[in-house]
C-alpha positions in Angstrom: -2.5 15.4 -25.6 0.7 16.4 -23.8 -1.1 19.0 -21.3 -3.9 16.5 -20.4 -1.3 13.6 -19.9 0.7 16.0 -17.6 -2.4 16.6 -15.8 -2.8 13.3 -15.4 0.7 12.4 -14.3 0.7 15.6 -11.8 -2.4 14.4 -10.0 -2.4 13.7 -6.2 1.3 14.5 -6.4 3.1 15.9 -3.2 6.3 16.9 -4.9 8.0 16.8 -8.5 11.6 17.9 -8.7 12.5 18.2 -12.3 9.0 18.4 -14.0 10.9 19.9 -17.1 12.5 16.9 -17.7 8.9 14.8 -17.3 7.4 17.3 -19.8 10.1 16.8 -22.1 9.7 12.8 -21.9 6.4 12.9 -22.4 6.6 15.4 -25.2 8.8 13.5 -27.1 6.7 10.4 -26.6 3.8 12.1 -28.3 6.2 13.6 -30.9 8.0 10.4 -32.2 7.2 7.5 -30.3 10.5 7.3 -28.0 9.4 5.7 -24.9 11.1 6.3 -21.2 11.8 4.6 -18.1 9.9 4.7 -14.7 11.3 3.2 -11.6 9.7 2.2 -8.6 11.1 0.0 -6.2 9.0 -2.4 -3.5 11.3 -4.5 -0.9 9.2 -7.8 -0.2 8.9 -7.3 3.5 5.5 -8.2 3.4 3.5 -10.7 1.8 0.3 -9.1 0.4 -0.3 -5.3 -1.1 -2.9 -3.0 0.3 -4.2 0.0 -1.2 -1.7 2.1 0.2 0.8 0.4 -2.0 -1.7 0.7 -4.9 -1.2 4.5 -5.0 2.2 4.3 -6.7 1.1 1.5 -9.0 -1.9 3.8 -10.0 0.8 6.9 -10.9 2.7 3.8 -12.7 0.0 3.1 -14.7 -0.5 6.7 -15.6 3.1 6.8 -16.9 2.5 4.1 -19.1 -0.7 5.6 -20.1 1.8 7.8 -21.7 5.0 6.5 -23.2 6.0 5.3 -19.8 7.9 1.9 -19.4 7.8 0.5 -15.9 10.9 -0.7 -14.0 9.3 -2.6 -11.1 12.4 -3.4 -9.0 11.9 -5.9 -6.6 14.3 -5.2 -3.3 15.3 -8.7 -2.5 18.9 -7.6 -1.8 17.9 -4.5 -0.1 15.2 -6.2 1.9 17.8 -8.2 3.6 19.0 -5.1 5.3 15.6 -3.2 5.7 14.7 0.3 4.8 15.3 2.7 7.8 13.2 5.5 6.8 10.9 6.4 9.9 12.4 3.6 12.1 13.3 4.6 15.7 15.4 1.0 15.6 17.2 -1.4 13.2 15.1 -3.5 11.4 14.8 -7.3 11.9 16.7 -9.2 8.9 14.6 -11.3 7.1 15.3 -14.8 5.7 15.9 -15.2 1.9 12.8 -17.8 1.6 10.8 -15.3 3.1 12.0 -12.6 0.8 11.4 -14.6 -2.5 8.3 -15.9 -1.4 6.8 -12.1 -0.5 8.2 -10.8 -4.0 6.4 -13.9 -5.8 3.5 -12.6 -4.6 4.0 -9.0 -5.1 4.6 -9.9 -8.8 1.1 -11.9 -8.7 -0.7 -8.9 -7.5 0.7 -5.6 -9.0 -0.7 -6.8 -12.8 -4.2 -6.1 -11.5 -3.1 -2.9 -12.0 0.1 -2.4 -14.3 0.1 -3.4 -18.1 2.4 -6.3 -18.0 3.5 -5.7 -21.7 4.9 -2.1 -20.4 6.5 -3.4 -17.4 10.2 -4.8 -16.7 10.4 -6.7 -13.4 13.7 -6.6 -12.0 15.8 -7.9 -9.1 18.5 -5.5 -7.4 20.1 -8.8 -6.0 21.4 -9.2 -10.0 23.8 -6.3 -9.7 24.5 -5.7 -5.9 25.7 -8.8 -5.4 28.0 -8.8 -8.6 28.8 -5.4 -7.2 31.5 -7.0 -4.4 33.4 -5.5 -2.1 35.3 -3.3 -4.2 32.4 -1.6 -5.5 30.6 -1.3 -2.2 33.6 0.3 -0.8 33.6 2.9 -4.1 29.9 3.4 -3.5 30.6 4.5 0.2 32.7 7.3 -0.9 30.3 9.0 -3.0 28.4 10.1 0.4 29.9 11.2 3.7 28.6 10.6 7.1 27.8 14.2 7.8 25.3 14.5 5.3 24.0 11.3 6.1 23.0 12.2 9.5 21.2 15.5 8.3 18.8 12.7 7.3 15.8 13.1 9.7 15.4 9.9 11.3 18.9 9.3 11.7 19.2 12.7 13.1 16.9 11.9 15.8 18.4 8.5 16.7 21.7 9.8 16.6 20.6 12.4 19.2 18.7 10.2 21.1 22.0 7.7 21.4 20.1 5.0 20.2 21.9 2.2 17.5 22.5 2.9 13.7 24.0 0.4 11.9 26.3 0.6 9.3 24.6 -1.6 7.0 21.3 1.2 7.6 23.9 4.1 6.3 24.5 1.6 2.9 20.7 1.5 2.5 20.2 4.6 0.8 23.6 4.5 -1.2 21.8 0.9 -2.5 18.7 2.0 -3.7 20.3 4.9 -5.2 22.6 2.8 -7.2 20.0 0.6 -8.6 18.9 3.8 -10.7 22.7 3.9 -11.8 22.6 0.3 -13.1 18.7 1.1 -14.4 19.9 4.5 -16.2 15.9 5.1 -15.0 14.6 8.3 -16.5 12.2 9.0 -13.6 11.8 7.4 -10.1 8.8 7.7 -8.0 7.9 7.1 -4.2 5.9 8.1 -1.1 7.1 11.4 0.1 8.9 9.5 2.9 11.4 8.1 0.5 12.7 11.8 -0.6 16.1 11.1 0.9 16.4 7.6 -1.0 15.3 8.8 -4.1 17.2 12.2 -4.4 20.2 9.6 -3.6 19.6 8.3 -7.1 19.9 11.7 -8.6 23.1 12.2 -7.0 24.7 8.7 -7.8 23.8 9.0 -11.6 25.5 12.0 -11.6 28.7 10.9 -9.3 29.0 7.8 -11.9 28.5 9.7 -15.0 25.0 7.8 -16.6 24.8 11.0 -18.4 21.4 11.8 -16.8 19.6 12.8 -13.3 16.4 10.9 -13.0 13.6 13.3 -12.0 11.7 12.4 -9.0 7.8 12.4 -8.5 6.8 11.9 -4.7 3.3 10.6 -3.8 1.6 11.2 -0.1 1.3 8.6 2.1 -2.5 7.2 2.0 -4.2 7.1 5.6 -6.1 4.2 6.6 -9.7 3.6 7.5 -9.1 6.1 10.8 -8.2 8.4 8.4 -5.5 9.6 10.6 -2.6 7.2 10.3 -1.2 6.1 7.3 -2.6 2.6 6.1 -0.7 0.1 7.9 -1.4 -3.9 8.5 0.4 -3.2 11.5 -2.3 -0.7 12.9 -5.1 -2.6 11.1 -6.6 0.3 9.3 -6.0 -1.2 5.8 -7.6 -2.7 3.1 -6.0 -5.6 1.2 -6.2 -5.9 -2.1 -6.6 -9.7 -2.0 -9.4 -9.5 0.6 -12.7 -10.9 0.2 -14.9 -8.7 -2.3 -17.2 -8.2 0.6 -14.6 -6.9 2.8 -13.2 -4.9 0.3 -16.6 -3.1 -0.6 -17.6 -2.9 3.0 -14.4 -1.1 4.5 -14.3 1.5 1.4 -18.1 2.4 2.6 -17.0 2.9 6.5 -14.7 5.6 5.8 -15.6 8.9 6.4 -16.8 11.4 3.8 -14.1 13.9 4.0 -11.6 10.6 3.2 -13.6 9.9 0.3 -12.1 12.4 -1.6 -8.9 11.8 -0.7 -9.4 8.0 -2.0 -11.4 9.2 -4.8 -7.9 11.5 -6.0 -5.2 8.8 -5.3 -7.2 5.5 -6.3 -10.0 6.2 -8.7 -9.8 6.3 -12.2 -12.1 9.2 -12.7 -10.9 11.5 -14.8 -9.9 15.3 -12.9 -13.3 16.6 -14.8 -15.6 14.1 -13.6 -14.0 14.2 -10.3 -14.7 17.8 -10.3 -17.9 17.2 -11.7 -18.8 14.8 -8.7 -17.8 16.9 -6.1 -20.0 19.7 -7.3 -23.0 17.2 -7.6 -22.2 16.3 -3.9 -22.0 19.4 -2.9 -25.2 20.4 -4.3 -27.0 17.3 -3.1 -27.7 16.5 -6.8 -25.4 13.1 -5.8 -25.9 11.9 -2.1 -22.3 11.6 -0.1 -23.4 7.3 0.4 -23.8 7.4 -3.5 -20.6 8.4 -4.3 -18.9 6.5 -1.8 -20.9 3.1 -2.9 -19.8 3.7 -6.3 -15.9 4.3 -5.3 -16.3 1.2 -3.6 -17.7 -0.8 -6.1 -14.7 0.8 -8.8 -12.3 -0.4 -6.2 -13.8 -4.0 -5.6 -14.2 -4.4 -9.7 -10.5 -3.5 -10.2 -9.0 -6.5 -8.2 -12.1 -8.6 -9.0 -14.9 -8.0 -11.6 -18.2 -6.4 -12.0 -19.9 -9.3 -11.3 -18.5 -10.3 -7.8 -18.4 -6.2 -6.8 -22.4 -6.1 -7.6 -22.9 -9.2 -5.6 -20.7 -7.6 -2.7 -22.8 -4.7 -2.8 -26.1 -7.1 -2.8 -24.7 -8.8 0.3 -23.7 -5.5 1.9 -27.3 -4.1 1.6 -28.7 -7.5 2.7 -26.6 -8.0 5.5 -26.6 -4.1 6.8 -29.6 -2.6 5.6 -31.8 -5.4 6.4 -29.8 -6.7 9.7 -29.5 -10.1 7.8 -26.3 -13.0 8.3 -23.7 -12.9 5.1 -24.6 -16.2 3.0 -20.9 -17.4 3.0 -19.5 -17.5 7.0 -16.4 -19.2 7.7 -16.8 -22.1 10.0 -14.5 -22.9 12.9 -14.7 -26.0 15.5 -13.6 -25.6 18.8 -13.8 -27.4 22.0 -16.3 -27.2 24.9 -15.0 -24.2 27.4 -13.5 -22.0 25.1 -13.0 -18.6 26.5 -14.6 -15.9 24.5 -12.0 -13.8 23.4 -9.8 -16.8 22.3 -12.8 -18.1 20.1 -12.8 -14.5 18.6 -9.1 -14.8 18.0 -9.3 -18.1 16.8 -11.9 -17.3 14.5 -9.9 -14.4 13.1 -12.6 -11.7 14.1 -9.7 -10.6 16.1 -6.3 -9.7 16.1 -5.5 -10.6 20.0 -7.4 -11.8 23.1 -7.2 -8.1 24.4 -8.9 -6.8 21.3 -11.7 -8.8 22.0 -11.6 -8.1 25.5 -12.0 -4.2 24.4 -14.6 -4.8 22.1 -16.7 -6.7 24.4 -16.7 -3.8 26.8 -17.2 -1.4 23.7 -20.3 -3.4 23.1 -19.1 -4.5 19.5 -19.2 -8.2 20.2 -22.6 -10.0 19.4 -23.2 -14.0 19.5 -26.1 -15.1 17.8 -27.0 -11.4 17.1 -27.4 -10.3 20.4 -24.5 -8.0 22.4 -22.4 -9.5 25.2 -20.8 -7.9 28.0 -19.4 -10.7 29.7 -15.4 -10.7 28.9 -14.9 -13.7 31.0 -17.8 -16.0 29.2 -17.0 -19.5 27.8 -19.0 -21.1 25.5 -20.9 -24.3 25.9 -21.8 -27.4 23.1 -23.4 -25.7 20.6 -23.6 -23.6 17.3 -23.2 -20.0 17.3 -22.8 -17.0 15.3 -20.3 -14.7 16.5 -19.8 -10.8 15.1 -17.7 -8.3 15.9 -18.7 -4.7 14.7 -20.9 -4.4 11.3 -18.9 -6.3 9.1 -16.8 -9.4 10.7 -18.9 -12.9 10.9 -17.7 -16.2 11.6 -19.9 -19.6 12.4 -18.2 -21.4 15.6 -19.3 -24.9 16.5 -18.2 -26.0 20.0 -17.9 -29.7 20.3 
């Protein structure tokens, strides 16, 4: 059983530091029922979670299945600084109300995946605000500037003579101190977080916690384009609160190659089941499209339920196979003479009027199921069905 547990925990990982410690913790759980703690931090800098975030949540759930108690750390204090990881400029500071509102949304969403009874939600403001100026100064003495500048993103900015705030130097120290306070046995994060994750080990040693956390890193999930990481700013994401039909349709839009990446990092299929499915697709016993449909159903079911997932599939087949219109389209009222690109933006079909122009030029915009090419079109009074690509529809009443 221990070996099977370790296979599930190791699945899809990019790097593990101190796997021996993880093996001991899991073995002890199966020997005498002793639990252990697994920390994962989320700075609530955005309102909603997407599938990229759930890669870590899936791994946390795997630990929960094998004796782990999750320390879900909401970085309400560190979010006021902003994680400098991968950033070429200093992040804007978020206000307290926005951070707390985002944190509430995170908590509402994570238990679609995590077992709430095996999860402790903690806020790092609890101890970081109490640390005080003396404690903060003491914390800064545990690491030197030369080592901080070894960090890749800091090194690049320093050489390019770009600004690095002192608060950004403090950020990894604060994240590491969270592990001191929580006495975490294991911490998980993305590969881009390696510097910060190792800081937890360093500070547990510096503060004589009596342990050094193991570190498990997960790869960054690619977005729908299969190239760049999943991100709202790149509009290549699948949000876990999107409508069932949108989750289902977006999963079906990924490439056959990317499908296996999603299966490995997001599916609850066992490794043996996944290996068999790959073999079945390879030998054409199962068509790749069927495998992708099953993945889409699984992920839609996770965030809603089986009934709504099946309805999403039925509607998708109805709309995109039979070229019918969706049953439930959002309706918008607009004023006569509205510019088509503005109408697309106001109906939520585009992220900007510039993107609307581009999509019209690329023959991706339809009105009443007919492609349009005039990017300067103004809509006269009437009712219209606006469509962008294959999945985005809206009903517009122009008065």
